[in-house]
FIKOL-590102 format. One record per residue: x, y, z of N, C-alpha, C in turn; residue in one letter. Coordinates in steps of 0.1 Angstrom, whole numbers, plus 5000, padded with zeros to 4 digits. Layout:
BEGIN
XYZXYZXYZA;...
# end
This chain:
BEGIN
150114555972149414555962150714675954X;150314665945151214725932150514865933X;151014985925150315145923149515045908X;150215015902149014935891147914865902X;148414815906147214715911146314835914X;147214875926146115005928145015095926X;146015155913144615245898143615155897X;143715025895142714935891141714915897X;142014975908140514905920140415015929X;140115175917139715305930139115245943X;138415145944137415155954138515105968X;139715035961140415055979141115185981X;140515165992140915296003141915196009X;143115326010144215336024144315336035X;144115256042143815416065145115376065X;145415486077146715496083146415466102X;146215346106146215306121147415426131X;146915476137147815546145147815546160X;148115426167148415396177148915306182X;149615346194150615306204149815096209X;149015096215148314936216148114906200X;149514746200149314666191147814586194X;146914556200146014486200144914566192X;144814746198143714796187144714826178X;145714806174146514786158145814656151X;145914586157145614426153143814446149X;143214476161141714486160141214606146X;141714686148141114816135141914716119X;143214646125143614596108142614486102X;142414396109142114296106140414336104X;139514436111138114436105138114526094X;139014616089139014716081139914606066X;140414496068140914446057139914356054X;139214326066137714266057136614276050X;136614446055135614466046136214586035X;137614526030138314586020139514696020X;139314786032140214866034141414766030X;143014846027144114836029144614946041X;145714886047145314896058147014946062X;147915026066149315056068148915106087X;150015126097150215096110151515176112X;151015266122152215396130152115336146X;153515346151152815366165153015426175X;152915596169153215696178152815786161X;153015946167152816066159154016076146X;154716056154156116016141156215996139X;156515836136155915746125154815746117X;153915796122152615816113153015926106X;153616046111154316146099155516116090X;156016016091157315936083156115896069X;155315826077154815736065153415826054X;152815926061152416016057152716156048X;154216126048154716236037155616096030X;155615946032156515896022155115786007X;153915826016153015756008151815746009X;150515775996149015856001148015786011X;147815806018146715806016145615866020X;144115746024142915806024142615856035X;143315826051142315836054143615806069X;143315856078144015826090143715826104X;143415746110142715646122143715736136X;143515786139144815856152144015846165X;144915816176144815826189145115916196X;145115976207145216056215146716036219X;147015976231147615916240148715856238X;149415886228151115776222152215876228X;153515756230154415856230154915866221X;156315976223157116006212155716186211X;155016136201154316226199153016196197X;152016286211150716246207149816296196X;148316226205147316256185147416356178X;147116506190147116596187147916626183X;149416586188150616696180150116666166X;150616536163150116456152149816516143X;148516576148147016636137147916756135X;148316836146148616976146149817006133X;151016906132151916896121151116866111X;149916766113150216726094148816836089X;148116886099147917026093148417136087X;149417156090151017286089151617176076X;151317116071152317016067152117076049X;152817036038152217046021151316986025X;151017066014149017086008148916966007X;149516855997149216715995148616636010X;149216706015149016566032148316626041X;148116806043147716836055146416856051X;145216796045143716776041143916626043X;144316536048144016376048143016416058X;141916346057141016316062141616236077X;141516276092141416226108140416166111X;140816056118139116006125140415986139X;139616076151140216016165139515936169X;140215806173139615726184140115676193X;139515686204140315706216139515726228X;140315686239139615656253139015796263X;139715896255139216046264137816086258X;136816056267135716096267135116226271X;135916346279135516496279134816576272X;134116646271133516756257135416826258X;135916866267137016926264138116836253X;137616746255139216666246138316656231X;137116636228136416656219136416776214X;136616866217136817006212138417026208X;139816976220140916976213140916906204X;140516756202140616716180140316786174X;139416846178138416936165139917046165X;140317076175141117236170142517186167X;142717056168144016956162143316996153X;142316956145142316906127141416766128X;141016726140140216606133138916656126X;138516546122137116566111135816546118X;136616406127135316296133136316266147X;135616206157136116206167135016076179X;135415976177135015856190135515796195X;134215756211135215686221135415546220X;136715506228136415316226135715286232X;135415216238135215096222134515136209X;135115116198134115096188133915006181X;132714926185132214816179132914796160X;133014666153133214676142132714736132X;131314726129130114856120130114966126X;130815056136131115166132132315216127X;133315136136134515136127134715196111X;134415066107133815026092132615186088X;132015186091130915266087131815446085X;132615486097132515636099134015566091X;134915486090136215476081135615486066X;134715466056133915426050133615576041X;132715626058132515776049133615876045X;134615866054135515956055136415966051X;137115846044137815796034137115796019X;135415846019135515816000134915735997X;135315596002134715486000133415465996X;133415405983131915385977131115275985X;130015305990128415245992128015105989X;
# end
């Protein structure tokens, strides 16, 4: 989609999925694209930072455990970046279910935290809310 087409369809939100699992990225991408979202993918926090700095997104979905740069490090880096990307909403979706993990995610800058597995309905609902998509 070109910038002109994107401007003409303001309801189409751009989502960055950051997860090292190809299967998880495919599940999120298929679910979100079917629901009208535009999806870009990154396999770790380093690749995610490169993408966030290169183009605008409405939301990042972030896993915690990834190689090279984990999700918490990505969020810390993001929140300390230039003002135009530092406020990007972030939804952490991880297998880490401990209370300390929730606190760590919030301390890193997550706006919301879900534990895998996440149903398609819950994924779309949370992404819509956090990205500001019209309902």
